[in-house]
C-alpha positions in Angstrom: 7.0 -3.9 11.1 8.5 -1.8 14.0 7.7 -4.6 16.4 9.5 -7.2 14.2 12.4 -4.8 13.7 12.8 -4.4 17.5 12.6 -8.1 18.2 15.0 -9.3 15.5 17.5 -11.9 16.7 19.1 -13.0 13.5 21.9 -11.4 11.5 22.0 -9.5 9.4 19.3 -7.3 10.7 16.9 -5.3 8.5 17.1 -1.6 9.1 14.0 -0.3 7.2 11.0 -1.6 5.3 8.8 -0.6 2.3 5.2 -1.7 2.1 3.6 -1.7 -1.4 -0.2 -2.2 -1.4 -2.2 -2.7 -4.5 -3.6 0.4 -6.1 -7.2 -0.6 -5.5 -6.7 -0.5 -1.7 -7.5 -4.1 -1.1 -5.6 -6.0 1.5 -4.7 -8.8 -0.9 -1.4 -9.0 -2.8 0.6 -6.6 -0.6 4.3 -6.6 -1.0 6.6 -6.1 2.0 10.3 -5.3 1.4 12.8 -5.9 4.2 15.7 -3.5 3.7 19.2 -4.3 5.0 22.0 -1.8 5.0 24.4 -3.2 2.3 23.8 -5.3 -0.8 26.3 -7.9 0.5 23.9 -8.6 3.4 21.0 -9.6 1.2 22.0 -13.3 0.8 22.5 -13.6 4.6 19.2 -12.1 5.4 17.4 -14.3 2.8 19.1 -17.4 4.2 18.9 -16.7 7.9 16.1 -14.2 8.6 13.6 -13.8 5.8 11.3 -16.8 6.5 11.2 -16.1 10.2 10.5 -12.4 9.6 7.6 -13.2 7.3 6.2 -15.6 9.9 6.5 -13.0 12.6 4.9 -10.4 10.4 1.9 -12.6 9.6 1.5 -13.4 13.3 1.5 -9.7 14.2 -1.0 -8.8 11.4 -3.2 -11.7 12.5 -3.3 -10.3 16.0 -4.3 -6.9 14.6 -7.2 -8.5 12.8 -5.8 -8.5 9.3 -8.0 -10.7 7.0 -6.7 -14.3 6.8 -7.3 -14.4 3.0 -5.0 -11.4 2.6 -2.3 -13.0 4.8 -2.2 -15.8 2.3 -1.4 -13.4 -0.5 1.2 -11.3 1.4 4.5 -11.4 -0.4 7.9 -10.2 0.6 11.4 -9.7 -0.6 14.7 -8.2 0.6 16.8 -5.4 -0.8 19.4 -3.0 0.6 19.7 0.7 1.2 22.8 0.6 -1.0 20.8 -0.9 -4.0 18.0 1.6 -3.5 20.4 4.5 -3.5 22.2 3.1 -6.6 18.9 2.9 -8.4 18.2 6.6 -7.8 16.1 6.4 -4.6 13.0 4.7 -3.3 10.7 5.9 -6.1 13.0 4.7 -8.9 13.7 1.4 -7.2 10.2 0.4 -6.1 8.1 1.8 -9.0 
């Protein structure tokens, strides 16, 4: 995720991430959240950056030897620091 964050060329940029793996430890069905700064940036990221960011993430994971079948189940979404804070923090928002 750090590699993708540093190489971002679209706006708005994501400023953080949250990775939520399944409880059984398997590589399938992992959720990746791209976190932008403000909630008003979410639509712009979804429209301009999300798909490219997911493609880049999958490319990086593939290079690292991540299982191909797990890449097919990798899911993502976008939220904001603002929304996370308003929900009471990361634990409250993501769990």
